[in-house]
FILOTOR-852918 format. One record per residue: residue number from 1; residue in one letter; x, y, z of N, C-alpha, C in turn. Coordinates in Angstrom, 1 decimal, padded with zeros to 4 digits. Example, Ala and Ser with C-alpha at 12.3 -4.5 7.8 and 13.67 -1.06 7.14 Angstrom:
BEGIN
pos | code | n_u | n_v | n_w | ca_u | ca_v | ca_w | c_u | c_v | c_w
1 | A | 013.2 | -005.7 | 007.8 | 012.3 | -004.5 | 007.8 | 013.2 | -003.3 | 007.8
2 | S | 012.8 | -002.2 | 007.1 | 013.7 | -001.1 | 007.1 | 012.9 | 000.0 | 007.9
//
This chain:
BEGIN
pos | code | n_u | n_v | n_w | ca_u | ca_v | ca_w | c_u | c_v | c_w
1 | M | 084.5 | 054.3 | 133.2 | 085.1 | 054.0 | 133.9 | 086.6 | 055.0 | 133.9
2 | G | 087.4 | 054.3 | 135.1 | 088.8 | 055.2 | 135.1 | 089.7 | 055.0 | 134.3
3 | G | 091.0 | 056.0 | 134.0 | 091.7 | 056.0 | 133.5 | 092.3 | 054.4 | 133.3
4 | D | 092.2 | 053.9 | 134.0 | 093.2 | 052.9 | 134.5 | 092.4 | 051.3 | 134.7
5 | D | 091.1 | 051.5 | 134.6 | 090.7 | 050.5 | 134.3 | 090.1 | 049.7 | 132.9
6 | F | 089.4 | 050.3 | 132.2 | 088.7 | 050.5 | 130.9 | 089.9 | 049.2 | 130.1
7 | G | 088.8 | 048.7 | 128.9 | 089.1 | 047.7 | 128.6 | 089.1 | 048.0 | 127.0
8 | G | 088.6 | 048.9 | 126.7 | 088.0 | 049.3 | 125.4 | 087.0 | 049.8 | 125.2
9 | G | 086.1 | 050.4 | 124.5 | 084.7 | 050.5 | 124.4 | 084.8 | 052.2 | 123.6
10 | L | 085.9 | 052.4 | 123.9 | 086.2 | 054.5 | 124.3 | 086.0 | 055.2 | 122.5
11 | W | 085.3 | 055.0 | 121.9 | 085.4 | 054.8 | 120.2 | 085.5 | 056.8 | 120.1
12 | I | 084.9 | 057.2 | 121.2 | 084.9 | 059.0 | 120.6 | 086.5 | 059.2 | 120.9
13 | L | 087.3 | 058.4 | 121.5 | 088.4 | 058.9 | 121.6 | 089.6 | 058.5 | 121.0
14 | V | 089.2 | 057.0 | 119.7 | 089.4 | 056.0 | 118.6 | 089.4 | 057.0 | 117.7
15 | A | 088.6 | 058.5 | 117.6 | 088.1 | 059.2 | 116.6 | 088.8 | 060.0 | 116.9
16 | I | 089.0 | 061.3 | 117.8 | 089.4 | 062.0 | 118.3 | 091.5 | 062.3 | 118.5
17 | N | 091.8 | 061.1 | 119.1 | 093.4 | 061.1 | 118.8 | 093.8 | 061.1 | 117.8
18 | S | 093.0 | 059.9 | 116.7 | 092.8 | 059.7 | 115.1 | 093.0 | 061.1 | 114.8
19 | V | 092.1 | 062.3 | 113.9 | 091.8 | 063.0 | 114.1 | 093.1 | 063.9 | 113.8
20 | I | 093.5 | 063.5 | 115.9 | 094.5 | 064.9 | 115.6 | 096.0 | 064.1 | 115.4
21 | F | 096.3 | 062.9 | 115.6 | 097.2 | 062.8 | 115.4 | 097.8 | 062.7 | 113.2
22 | I | 096.3 | 062.7 | 112.8 | 096.5 | 062.3 | 111.1 | 096.4 | 064.2 | 110.6
23 | A | 095.6 | 064.9 | 111.1 | 095.3 | 066.2 | 111.0 | 097.4 | 066.6 | 111.0
24 | F | 097.7 | 066.4 | 112.5 | 099.3 | 067.3 | 112.8 | 099.7 | 066.8 | 112.1
25 | A | 099.8 | 065.7 | 111.8 | 100.8 | 065.3 | 110.6 | 100.9 | 065.7 | 108.7
26 | A | 100.0 | 066.2 | 108.5 | 099.3 | 066.3 | 107.2 | 099.4 | 067.8 | 107.6
27 | S | 099.6 | 068.5 | 108.2 | 100.1 | 070.3 | 108.3 | 101.5 | 069.9 | 108.4
28 | F | 102.0 | 068.9 | 108.3 | 103.4 | 069.1 | 108.4 | 104.2 | 068.4 | 107.1
29 | F | 103.2 | 067.8 | 106.0 | 103.2 | 067.1 | 105.4 | 103.2 | 067.2 | 104.2
30 | H | 101.8 | 068.2 | 103.8 | 101.2 | 069.2 | 102.8 | 101.0 | 068.3 | 101.8
31 | P | 100.9 | 067.0 | 101.9 | 100.5 | 066.1 | 100.6 | 099.5 | 066.7 | 099.5
32 | R | 100.0 | 067.0 | 098.5 | 099.9 | 066.8 | 097.0 | 099.7 | 066.5 | 096.0
33 | T | 100.1 | 065.8 | 095.3 | 100.5 | 064.9 | 095.0 | 099.2 | 063.1 | 094.7
34 | R | 099.3 | 062.7 | 094.2 | 098.0 | 061.4 | 094.1 | 100.1 | 060.4 | 095.7
35 | R | 101.1 | 060.6 | 095.0 | 101.9 | 059.8 | 095.8 | 101.9 | 060.1 | 097.0
36 | D | 101.1 | 061.6 | 097.0 | 101.3 | 062.3 | 098.9 | 100.5 | 061.5 | 099.6
37 | W | 099.3 | 061.2 | 098.7 | 098.3 | 061.0 | 099.4 | 098.4 | 059.3 | 099.6
38 | R | 099.1 | 058.5 | 098.6 | 099.7 | 056.8 | 099.5 | 099.7 | 056.9 | 100.7
39 | V | 100.9 | 057.8 | 100.9 | 102.4 | 057.9 | 101.9 | 100.9 | 058.9 | 102.9
40 | M | 100.2 | 059.5 | 103.3 | 099.4 | 059.8 | 104.4 | 098.0 | 058.9 | 104.5
41 | G | 098.4 | 058.2 | 103.2 | 097.0 | 056.9 | 103.5 | 097.9 | 055.6 | 104.1
42 | A | 098.7 | 055.2 | 104.2 | 099.6 | 054.6 | 105.3 | 099.5 | 054.7 | 105.9
43 | Y | 099.9 | 055.7 | 106.1 | 099.9 | 056.2 | 107.6 | 098.8 | 056.3 | 108.6
44 | S | 098.0 | 057.0 | 108.1 | 096.2 | 057.2 | 108.7 | 096.1 | 055.4 | 109.1
45 | A | 096.5 | 054.7 | 107.9 | 095.8 | 052.9 | 108.4 | 096.1 | 052.7 | 109.8
46 | F | 097.6 | 053.0 | 109.8 | 098.5 | 053.1 | 110.6 | 097.9 | 054.0 | 112.0
47 | I | 097.6 | 054.9 | 111.7 | 097.1 | 055.4 | 113.3 | 095.7 | 055.3 | 113.9
48 | V | 095.0 | 054.8 | 113.3 | 093.7 | 054.2 | 113.5 | 093.8 | 052.7 | 114.2
49 | A | 094.6 | 052.1 | 113.1 | 094.6 | 050.6 | 113.6 | 095.2 | 051.0 | 115.3
50 | L | 096.1 | 051.9 | 115.8 | 096.9 | 051.9 | 116.4 | 095.9 | 052.4 | 117.8
51 | F | 095.1 | 053.4 | 117.6 | 094.3 | 054.2 | 118.8 | 092.2 | 053.0 | 118.9
52 | T | 092.5 | 052.3 | 117.3 | 091.3 | 051.6 | 117.9 | 091.7 | 050.0 | 118.8
53 | E | 092.8 | 049.6 | 119.4 | 092.9 | 049.1 | 119.6 | 093.2 | 050.3 | 121.4
54 | M | 094.1 | 050.9 | 120.9 | 094.1 | 051.3 | 122.0 | 092.6 | 052.0 | 123.3
55 | Y | 091.8 | 052.0 | 122.8 | 090.5 | 053.1 | 123.7 | 089.4 | 052.4 | 122.8
56 | G | 089.7 | 051.4 | 121.8 | 087.8 | 050.8 | 121.4 | 088.8 | 049.2 | 121.9
57 | F | 089.5 | 048.3 | 121.3 | 089.0 | 046.7 | 121.2 | 090.9 | 046.5 | 121.5
58 | P | 090.7 | 046.5 | 122.8 | 092.2 | 045.7 | 123.1 | 092.2 | 044.6 | 122.5
59 | L | 092.6 | 044.2 | 121.4 | 092.5 | 042.9 | 120.9 | 093.5 | 042.1 | 121.6
60 | T | 095.2 | 042.5 | 120.6 | 096.2 | 042.4 | 121.1 | 096.2 | 041.7 | 123.0
61 | I | 095.8 | 042.4 | 123.7 | 095.7 | 042.3 | 125.1 | 094.8 | 040.9 | 125.6
62 | Y | 094.3 | 040.8 | 124.8 | 093.2 | 039.6 | 125.3 | 093.8 | 038.5 | 124.3
63 | V | 094.5 | 038.7 | 123.2 | 094.9 | 037.2 | 122.4 | 096.1 | 036.9 | 123.2
64 | L | 097.0 | 037.9 | 124.1 | 098.2 | 037.3 | 124.8 | 097.8 | 037.5 | 126.2
65 | S | 096.9 | 037.7 | 126.9 | 097.0 | 037.0 | 127.8 | 096.5 | 035.9 | 128.5
66 | G | 096.3 | 035.5 | 127.7 | 095.6 | 033.9 | 127.7 | 097.9 | 033.1 | 127.9
67 | W | 098.0 | 033.3 | 126.7 | 098.9 | 032.9 | 126.6 | 100.3 | 033.2 | 127.8
68 | L | 100.8 | 034.7 | 127.7 | 101.7 | 035.1 | 128.6 | 100.9 | 035.6 | 129.9
69 | G | 099.5 | 035.5 | 130.3 | 099.3 | 036.2 | 132.0 | 100.2 | 035.4 | 132.9
70 | D | 099.7 | 034.6 | 132.9 | 100.7 | 033.5 | 134.5 | 102.2 | 034.1 | 134.3
71 | R | 102.6 | 034.7 | 133.3 | 104.0 | 035.0 | 133.3 | 104.1 | 036.2 | 133.3
72 | V | 103.5 | 037.2 | 132.8 | 103.4 | 038.4 | 133.1 | 102.2 | 039.3 | 133.5
73 | P | 102.0 | 038.9 | 134.9 | 101.2 | 039.9 | 135.8 | 100.3 | 040.9 | 135.2
74 | G | 101.2 | 041.8 | 134.4 | 100.8 | 042.8 | 134.0 | 100.4 | 042.8 | 132.8
75 | L | 099.9 | 042.3 | 132.3 | 099.2 | 042.0 | 131.0 | 098.2 | 041.6 | 131.0
76 | V | 097.4 | 042.7 | 131.7 | 095.7 | 042.9 | 131.7 | 094.9 | 044.3 | 130.8
77 | P | 093.5 | 043.7 | 130.4 | 092.7 | 044.3 | 129.5 | 092.9 | 045.8 | 129.8
78 | T | 093.3 | 046.7 | 130.4 | 093.2 | 047.6 | 130.9 | 094.2 | 048.9 | 130.6
79 | H | 093.9 | 049.9 | 130.3 | 094.9 | 051.2 | 129.1 | 096.2 | 051.0 | 130.0
80 | A | 096.8 | 050.6 | 131.2 | 097.9 | 050.7 | 131.9 | 098.7 | 049.3 | 131.4
81 | G | 097.6 | 047.9 | 131.3 | 097.9 | 046.9 | 130.1 | 098.7 | 046.7 | 129.1
82 | G | 098.1 | 048.2 | 128.0 | 098.6 | 047.7 | 126.6 | 099.4 | 048.0 | 126.4
83 | H | 101.0 | 048.9 | 127.4 | 102.0 | 049.3 | 127.6 | 102.4 | 048.1 | 127.5
84 | L | 103.1 | 047.0 | 126.0 | 103.3 | 046.1 | 125.9 | 104.7 | 045.3 | 126.4
85 | L | 105.9 | 046.7 | 126.3 | 107.2 | 046.6 | 125.8 | 107.4 | 046.7 | 127.7
86 | N | 106.3 | 047.9 | 128.9 | 106.3 | 048.0 | 130.1 | 106.3 | 046.3 | 130.8
87 | D | 105.1 | 045.9 | 130.3 | 104.8 | 044.6 | 131.2 | 105.6 | 043.6 | 130.9
88 | L | 106.5 | 043.5 | 129.8 | 107.5 | 042.7 | 129.8 | 108.7 | 042.8 | 130.7
89 | I | 109.2 | 043.6 | 130.7 | 110.5 | 044.3 | 132.1 | 109.9 | 044.5 | 133.6
90 | G | 108.4 | 044.2 | 133.3 | 108.2 | 044.4 | 135.0 | 107.9 | 045.9 | 135.4
91 | W | 107.4 | 046.9 | 135.0 | 107.6 | 048.1 | 134.7 | 106.5 | 048.3 | 136.2
92 | Q | 106.6 | 049.3 | 137.3 | 105.7 | 049.8 | 138.0 | 105.6 | 050.3 | 138.5
93 | G | 106.1 | 051.7 | 137.2 | 105.7 | 053.1 | 137.5 | 104.8 | 053.5 | 136.3
94 | D | 104.8 | 054.6 | 136.7 | 103.7 | 055.7 | 135.7 | 104.4 | 055.3 | 134.3
95 | P | 103.0 | 054.1 | 133.7 | 103.6 | 053.2 | 132.4 | 104.2 | 054.9 | 131.3
96 | H | 103.5 | 056.3 | 131.2 | 104.0 | 057.2 | 131.1 | 105.3 | 057.8 | 131.2
97 | L | 105.9 | 057.7 | 132.4 | 107.4 | 057.8 | 132.3 | 108.4 | 056.5 | 132.2
98 | S | 107.7 | 055.7 | 131.1 | 108.4 | 053.9 | 131.5 | 110.1 | 055.1 | 131.1
99 | P | 111.1 | 054.1 | 130.9 | 111.8 | 054.2 | 129.4 | 111.5 | 054.6 | 127.9
100 | F | 110.7 | 053.1 | 128.0 | 110.4 | 053.0 | 126.3 | 109.2 | 054.2 | 125.8
101 | H | 108.3 | 054.8 | 126.4 | 107.5 | 055.9 | 126.5 | 107.9 | 057.0 | 126.4
102 | L | 109.3 | 057.5 | 127.5 | 109.9 | 058.6 | 127.1 | 111.3 | 058.3 | 125.7
103 | A | 111.0 | 057.1 | 125.5 | 111.9 | 057.2 | 123.9 | 111.4 | 057.4 | 122.6
104 | S | 109.9 | 056.8 | 122.8 | 108.7 | 057.4 | 121.6 | 108.5 | 058.6 | 121.6
105 | Y | 108.9 | 059.5 | 122.7 | 108.9 | 061.0 | 122.4 | 109.7 | 061.4 | 122.3
106 | L | 110.7 | 061.2 | 122.0 | 112.0 | 060.9 | 120.9 | 112.2 | 060.8 | 119.6
107 | V | 111.9 | 059.4 | 119.9 | 111.4 | 059.2 | 118.0 | 110.2 | 059.8 | 117.4
108 | M | 109.3 | 060.6 | 118.1 | 107.9 | 060.4 | 117.3 | 108.2 | 062.4 | 116.9
109 | G | 108.9 | 062.6 | 118.1 | 109.8 | 064.2 | 117.5 | 110.7 | 064.6 | 117.0
110 | A | 111.3 | 064.2 | 116.0 | 112.2 | 063.6 | 115.2 | 111.8 | 063.6 | 114.1
111 | G | 110.9 | 062.4 | 114.1 | 109.6 | 062.3 | 112.6 | 109.6 | 064.0 | 112.6
112 | F | 108.8 | 064.1 | 113.4 | 107.9 | 065.7 | 112.5 | 108.6 | 066.5 | 112.8
113 | V | 109.6 | 066.3 | 114.0 | 111.0 | 068.0 | 112.9 | 110.9 | 067.4 | 111.8
114 | V | 111.7 | 065.8 | 111.2 | 112.1 | 065.6 | 110.0 | 110.8 | 066.2 | 108.9
115 | L | 109.8 | 065.6 | 109.5 | 108.9 | 066.0 | 108.4 | 108.7 | 067.8 | 108.0
116 | A | 108.6 | 068.5 | 109.1 | 108.8 | 069.5 | 108.6 | 110.0 | 070.6 | 108.6
117 | R | 111.0 | 070.1 | 108.5 | 112.5 | 070.3 | 108.0 | 111.8 | 070.6 | 106.2
118 | A | 111.9 | 069.3 | 106.0 | 111.8 | 068.5 | 104.2 | 110.7 | 069.7 | 103.7
119 | W | 109.3 | 070.0 | 104.4 | 109.1 | 070.0 | 103.5 | 109.0 | 071.4 | 102.7
120 | P | 109.5 | 072.3 | 103.0 | 110.1 | 073.5 | 102.6 | 111.0 | 073.3 | 101.6
121 | V | 111.5 | 072.8 | 102.2 | 113.1 | 072.6 | 100.9 | 112.6 | 071.8 | 099.8
122 | L | 111.6 | 071.0 | 099.6 | 111.1 | 070.6 | 098.8 | 110.5 | 071.5 | 098.2
123 | W | 109.6 | 072.1 | 098.9 | 108.6 | 072.9 | 097.9 | 109.7 | 074.3 | 096.9
124 | K | 110.5 | 074.4 | 097.4 | 111.1 | 075.3 | 097.3 | 112.0 | 075.1 | 095.9
125 | A | 113.0 | 073.8 | 096.0 | 113.2 | 073.1 | 094.9 | 112.1 | 072.4 | 094.2
126 | Q | 111.3 | 072.8 | 093.5 | 110.3 | 072.6 | 093.5 | 109.4 | 073.6 | 092.3
127 | R | 109.8 | 074.7 | 092.9 | 109.2 | 076.1 | 092.4 | 110.1 | 076.6 | 091.7
128 | V | 111.5 | 076.3 | 091.4 | 113.2 | 076.5 | 090.6 | 113.6 | 075.8 | 090.2
129 | H | 112.7 | 074.0 | 090.1 | 113.1 | 073.1 | 089.5 | 114.0 | 072.7 | 089.3
130 | Q | 114.6 | 072.5 | 090.8 | 116.0 | 071.5 | 090.6 | 115.5 | 070.1 | 092.0
131 | V | 116.9 | 070.0 | 092.0 | 117.0 | 069.0 | 092.7 | 117.1 | 069.4 | 094.4
132 | A | 116.0 | 068.3 | 095.2 | 115.7 | 068.8 | 096.2 | 117.0 | 068.5 | 097.4
133 | T | 118.3 | 069.1 | 097.6 | 119.9 | 068.6 | 098.0 | 120.0 | 069.4 | 099.4
134 | T | 119.4 | 070.0 | 100.0 | 119.3 | 070.6 | 101.1 | 118.7 | 070.5 | 102.5
135 | G | 119.2 | 071.0 | 103.6 | 118.1 | 070.9 | 104.4 | 118.6 | 069.1 | 105.0
136 | P | 117.5 | 068.2 | 105.0 | 117.3 | 067.1 | 105.2 | 117.9 | 066.0 | 104.4
137 | Y | 118.1 | 067.2 | 103.4 | 117.9 | 066.3 | 101.9 | 119.6 | 066.3 | 101.6
138 | R | 120.2 | 066.9 | 102.6 | 121.6 | 066.8 | 102.4 | 122.2 | 065.5 | 102.9
139 | S | 121.5 | 064.9 | 104.0 | 121.7 | 063.2 | 104.5 | 120.5 | 062.3 | 104.1
140 | V | 119.5 | 062.3 | 103.8 | 118.5 | 061.3 | 103.0 | 118.8 | 061.7 | 102.1
141 | R | 117.7 | 060.7 | 100.7 | 116.8 | 061.7 | 100.2 | 115.6 | 061.0 | 099.8
142 | H | 115.0 | 060.6 | 101.0 | 113.9 | 060.6 | 100.6 | 113.0 | 060.6 | 102.3
143 | P | 113.9 | 062.3 | 102.9 | 113.8 | 062.5 | 104.3 | 111.9 | 062.3 | 104.7
144 | Q | 110.7 | 062.5 | 104.0 | 109.7 | 062.7 | 104.6 | 109.2 | 060.9 | 104.6
145 | Y | 109.8 | 060.3 | 104.3 | 109.3 | 059.0 | 104.2 | 109.7 | 058.4 | 106.0
146 | V | 111.0 | 058.5 | 105.7 | 112.0 | 058.4 | 106.6 | 111.2 | 059.7 | 108.4
147 | G | 110.8 | 060.8 | 108.3 | 109.4 | 061.5 | 108.9 | 108.7 | 060.1 | 109.3
148 | F | 108.3 | 059.6 | 108.8 | 106.6 | 059.2 | 108.8 | 106.8 | 057.6 | 109.4
149 | L | 108.3 | 056.7 | 109.6 | 108.7 | 055.8 | 109.1 | 109.2 | 056.4 | 110.9
150 | L | 109.7 | 057.1 | 111.6 | 110.2 | 057.5 | 112.7 | 108.9 | 057.6 | 113.6
151 | I | 107.8 | 058.7 | 112.7 | 106.5 | 058.4 | 113.8 | 106.2 | 057.2 | 114.2
152 | M | 106.2 | 056.5 | 112.8 | 105.0 | 054.9 | 113.7 | 105.8 | 054.5 | 115.1
153 | A | 107.6 | 053.6 | 114.2 | 108.7 | 053.3 | 114.8 | 108.3 | 053.9 | 116.8
154 | G | 107.7 | 055.4 | 116.4 | 107.6 | 055.9 | 118.5 | 106.8 | 055.8 | 119.2
155 | F | 105.5 | 055.5 | 117.8 | 104.4 | 054.6 | 118.7 | 104.2 | 053.4 | 119.0
156 | L | 105.3 | 052.3 | 118.4 | 105.3 | 050.8 | 118.6 | 106.1 | 050.9 | 120.3
157 | L | 107.2 | 051.9 | 120.1 | 107.9 | 052.1 | 121.3 | 106.9 | 052.4 | 122.6
158 | Q | 105.6 | 052.7 | 122.7 | 105.1 | 053.3 | 123.8 | 103.0 | 052.2 | 123.8
159 | W | 103.4 | 051.6 | 122.6 | 102.0 | 050.8 | 122.3 | 102.1 | 049.8 | 121.4
160 | P | 102.9 | 049.1 | 121.3 | 102.9 | 048.5 | 120.2 | 101.5 | 046.9 | 120.5
161 | T | 101.6 | 046.7 | 119.0 | 100.1 | 045.8 | 118.5 | 100.6 | 044.4 | 117.3
162 | L | 099.9 | 043.5 | 117.8 | 100.1 | 042.6 | 116.1 | 099.6 | 042.9 | 115.4
163 | L | 099.1 | 044.2 | 114.9 | 097.9 | 044.7 | 113.5 | 099.0 | 045.7 | 113.6
164 | T | 099.7 | 047.0 | 114.4 | 100.5 | 047.2 | 113.7 | 101.8 | 047.1 | 114.2
165 | L | 102.8 | 046.3 | 114.6 | 103.6 | 045.5 | 114.6 | 103.9 | 044.1 | 112.8
166 | L | 102.8 | 044.1 | 112.8 | 102.4 | 043.2 | 111.2 | 102.1 | 044.7 | 110.2
167 | M | 101.6 | 045.9 | 109.9 | 101.4 | 046.9 | 108.9 | 102.5 | 047.9 | 109.7
168 | F | 103.6 | 047.6 | 110.5 | 104.8 | 048.2 | 109.8 | 106.2 | 048.1 | 108.6
169 | P | 106.5 | 046.8 | 108.7 | 107.4 | 046.4 | 107.4 | 106.4 | 046.3 | 106.2
170 | I | 104.8 | 045.9 | 106.4 | 104.6 | 046.5 | 105.4 | 104.2 | 047.4 | 104.4
171 | L | 104.1 | 048.7 | 105.3 | 104.2 | 050.2 | 105.9 | 105.8 | 050.3 | 104.6
172 | A | 106.6 | 050.0 | 105.3 | 108.1 | 050.3 | 105.1 | 108.6 | 049.4 | 103.4
173 | L | 107.8 | 048.7 | 103.3 | 108.2 | 048.0 | 101.9 | 107.8 | 049.2 | 101.0
174 | A | 106.6 | 049.3 | 101.7 | 105.3 | 049.9 | 100.2 | 106.3 | 051.1 | 100.5
175 | Y | 106.7 | 052.3 | 101.1 | 107.6 | 053.4 | 101.3 | 109.1 | 053.5 | 100.5
176 | T | 109.3 | 052.6 | 100.5 | 110.7 | 052.1 | 100.0 | 110.1 | 051.6 | 098.1
177 | R | 109.1 | 051.0 | 097.9 | 108.9 | 051.3 | 096.7 | 108.6 | 052.5 | 095.8
178 | L | 107.7 | 053.4 | 097.0 | 107.2 | 054.4 | 096.1 | 108.4 | 055.0 | 096.0
179 | A | 109.2 | 054.8 | 097.4 | 110.8 | 055.8 | 097.2 | 111.7 | 055.6 | 095.4
180 | I | 111.5 | 054.3 | 095.2 | 112.2 | 053.9 | 094.2 | 112.1 | 054.5 | 092.7
181 | S | 110.3 | 054.0 | 093.5 | 109.5 | 054.4 | 091.6 | 109.9 | 055.9 | 091.8
182 | E | 109.4 | 057.3 | 092.3 | 109.5 | 058.6 | 092.7 | 111.4 | 058.6 | 091.7
183 | E | 112.5 | 058.2 | 092.4 | 113.9 | 058.1 | 091.7 | 114.0 | 058.3 | 090.7
184 | G | 112.5 | 057.3 | 089.6 | 112.9 | 056.8 | 089.0 | 112.0 | 057.7 | 087.6
185 | E | 111.4 | 058.7 | 088.4 | 110.5 | 060.4 | 087.7 | 111.8 | 060.9 | 088.4
186 | V | 112.9 | 061.0 | 089.0 | 113.4 | 062.2 | 089.2 | 114.5 | 061.8 | 088.2
187 | R | 114.7 | 060.7 | 088.0 | 116.5 | 060.7 | 087.7 | 116.2 | 061.0 | 086.1
188 | A | 115.1 | 060.5 | 085.6 | 114.2 | 060.8 | 083.6 | 114.2 | 062.5 | 084.0
189 | E | 114.0 | 063.5 | 084.6 | 113.6 | 064.9 | 084.9 | 115.2 | 065.5 | 085.2
190 | F | 115.8 | 064.9 | 085.3 | 117.6 | 065.7 | 086.4 | 118.3 | 065.1 | 085.3
191 | G | 118.2 | 063.9 | 085.3 | 119.6 | 062.9 | 084.6 | 119.8 | 063.3 | 085.8
192 | D | 121.9 | 064.1 | 085.3 | 123.4 | 064.0 | 085.0 | 122.9 | 064.9 | 087.0
193 | A | 122.2 | 065.6 | 087.2 | 122.3 | 066.4 | 088.3 | 121.6 | 065.2 | 089.5
194 | Y | 120.7 | 064.5 | 089.4 | 120.4 | 063.8 | 090.9 | 121.5 | 062.4 | 090.6
195 | E | 121.8 | 062.0 | 089.5 | 122.5 | 060.8 | 089.8 | 123.9 | 061.2 | 090.4
196 | E | 124.6 | 062.6 | 090.5 | 125.5 | 063.0 | 091.1 | 124.8 | 063.1 | 093.0
197 | Y | 124.2 | 063.5 | 093.3 | 123.0 | 063.6 | 094.1 | 123.1 | 062.3 | 094.9
198 | A | 122.6 | 061.0 | 093.8 | 122.1 | 060.1 | 094.6 | 123.5 | 059.5 | 095.0
199 | A | 124.7 | 059.3 | 094.2 | 125.9 | 058.6 | 094.5 | 125.7 | 058.7 | 096.2
200 | R | 126.1 | 059.9 | 096.3 | 126.6 | 060.3 | 097.4 | 126.0 | 060.6 | 099.1
201 | T | 124.3 | 060.5 | 098.4 | 123.1 | 061.0 | 100.0 | 122.6 | 059.1 | 099.6
202 | P | 122.5 | 058.0 | 100.9 | 121.7 | 057.2 | 100.9 | 120.1 | 058.1 | 100.8
203 | R | 119.5 | 056.3 | 100.5 | 117.9 | 056.1 | 100.5 | 117.0 | 057.0 | 101.8
204 | F | 118.1 | 056.7 | 103.2 | 117.2 | 056.2 | 104.1 | 117.9 | 056.1 | 105.5
205 | L | 118.8 | 056.0 | 105.6 | 119.7 | 056.0 | 106.6 | 120.8 | 056.4 | 106.1
206 | P | 121.0 | 057.5 | 106.8 | 121.9 | 058.5 | 106.9 | 123.6 | 058.0 | 107.1
207 | Y | 124.2 | 058.4 | 106.6 | 125.8 | 057.6 | 107.0 | 126.1 | 058.1 | 108.1
208 | L | 126.6 | 057.7 | 108.6 | 127.6 | 057.5 | 110.5 | 128.9 | 058.4 | 110.4
209 | L | 129.4 | 058.3 | 109.3 | 130.7 | 059.0 | 108.8 | 130.4 | 059.9 | 107.5
210 | P | 130.8 | 060.9 | 107.4 | 130.7 | 061.4 | 106.2 | 131.8 | 060.8 | 104.8
211 | R | 131.1 | 061.0 | 103.8 | 132.0 | 060.5 | 102.9 | 132.8 | 061.4 | 101.8
212 | R | 133.5 | 061.1 | 101.5 | 134.3 | 061.7 | 100.7 | 133.7 | 061.7 | 099.3
213 | A | 134.7 | 062.8 | 098.4 | 133.1 | 063.2 | 097.2 | 134.4 | 061.7 | 096.1
214 | P | 133.5 | 061.8 | 095.5 | 134.9 | 060.6 | 094.1 | 136.0 | 061.6 | 094.0
215 | H | 136.8 | 061.4 | 093.5 | 137.8 | 061.8 | 092.3 | 137.4 | 062.4 | 091.6
216 | A | 137.6 | 063.5 | 090.9 | 137.2 | 063.9 | 089.8 | 138.1 | 062.4 | 088.4
217 | R | 137.5 | 062.3 | 087.7 | 138.7 | 061.7 | 086.2 | 138.9 | 063.3 | 085.3
//
């Protein structure tokens, strides 16, 4: 079938794309601990679900086309029709050049940059037994989790599906719970040093304006 008229069944593309994006993320993240592998596993499940609908079986398009088909003519079981946000705004050009698609590149790129910059900072801090506070850790306490969430959010901008839209908040909650668990362990290990760092650094969302350090008493 041509690139714009298939309705799924390209399972080799599902496998190839899943392997590429999972391996690419792993090369930035360098999972080592059981917690790291849980983070990678959650991301990997999202990626497999995404590409299964993108190239394997377009479940979301089939489900929504009967409901929205008359109002959204672009919502058809083709590759172009899978770009749901484009369909909803009536985008007529190349779907890969739509505002949503271009924005997705920026968001995903930011996610990979955060992962790439966070890993060496964390690795160095662990080697010298210190709290990681430089690089992306200046802005947020868990930049690696933020990186994965940005990558997944970028994919949602270009190819949202019912399953991945359901998975995203669940995975965000799972990452939050992992972050809280990790903070408890780090607090027990570093005590006041981590408390001071946590007091001035948000968990996931960086402050828009710099915060003043509290006055010493």
